[in-house]
C-alpha positions as CSV (number, residue, x, y, z in Angstrom):
1,M,14.7,-6.7,-2.2
2,D,17.0,-5.4,0.5
3,E,17.0,-7.9,3.4
4,G,18.5,-5.1,5.5
5,L,15.2,-3.3,5.7
6,S,13.3,-3.5,8.9
7,F,9.7,-4.7,8.8
8,E,8.5,-1.2,9.3
9,Q,10.7,0.1,6.4
10,A,9.6,-2.7,4.1
11,L,5.9,-2.0,4.9
12,K,6.3,1.8,4.4
13,R,7.9,1.2,1.0
14,L,5.2,-1.3,0.1
15,E,2.6,1.3,1.0
16,K,4.3,3.9,-1.3
17,I,4.4,1.4,-4.1
18,T,0.7,0.5,-3.7
19,E,-0.2,4.2,-3.8
20,T,1.9,4.7,-7.0
21,L,0.3,1.6,-8.7
22,Q,-3.2,2.8,-7.7
23,K,-2.6,6.3,-9.2
24,G,-1.3,4.8,-12.5
25,G,0.1,7.1,-15.1
26,K,3.5,5.5,-15.3
27,P,4.9,3.5,-18.2
28,L,4.0,-0.1,-18.2
29,E,7.6,-1.3,-17.6
30,E,7.9,0.9,-14.6
31,M,4.6,-0.3,-13.2
32,I,5.7,-4.0,-13.7
33,A,9.0,-3.3,-11.9
34,L,7.1,-1.6,-9.0
35,F,4.7,-4.6,-8.9
36,E,7.6,-7.0,-8.7
37,E,9.3,-5.0,-6.0
38,G,6.0,-4.8,-4.1
39,A,5.5,-8.6,-4.3
40,A,9.0,-9.1,-2.9
41,L,8.4,-6.7,-0.1
42,A,5.0,-8.4,0.7
43,K,6.8,-11.7,0.9
44,T,9.5,-10.3,3.2
45,C,6.8,-8.7,5.5
46,H,4.9,-12.0,5.5
47,D,8.0,-14.0,6.3
48,R,9.0,-11.6,9.1
49,L,5.5,-11.7,10.6
50,N,5.6,-15.5,10.6
51,S,9.0,-15.5,12.2
52,A,7.8,-13.2,14.9
53,E,4.7,-15.3,15.5
54,L,6.8,-18.4,16.0
55,K,9.1,-16.6,18.5
56,L,6.0,-15.5,20.4
57,Q,4.6,-19.0,20.4
58,K,7.9,-20.3,21.8
59,V,8.0,-17.7,24.6
60,Q,4.3,-18.4,25.4
61,T,5.1,-22.2,25.6
62,M,8.1,-21.6,27.8
63,F,6.0,-19.3,30.1
64,E,3.2,-21.9,30.3
65,Q,5.7,-24.7,31.1
66,E,7.3,-22.6,33.8
67,A,3.9,-21.8,35.2
68,E,3.0,-25.5,35.2
69,S,6.2,-26.5,36.9
70,G,5.7,-23.9,39.5
71,E,2.2,-25.1,40.3
72,S,3.4,-28.7,40.9
73,D,5.9,-27.5,43.6
């Protein structure tokens, strides 16, 4: 899996792999390779979403702390 892919690129590739797997008609070895690539892409997307969620939580916490400190003035 190319870690240089953006979330959107990884998701788009994952969607194409899913379509190909659903259509079938490919040799077993190719289907397995696509499944493995898809699993790696799914993990990458999941990890990036988790990372984004953590960043958003940190920003929200900072915002709430600033709001609370402003209220006490």
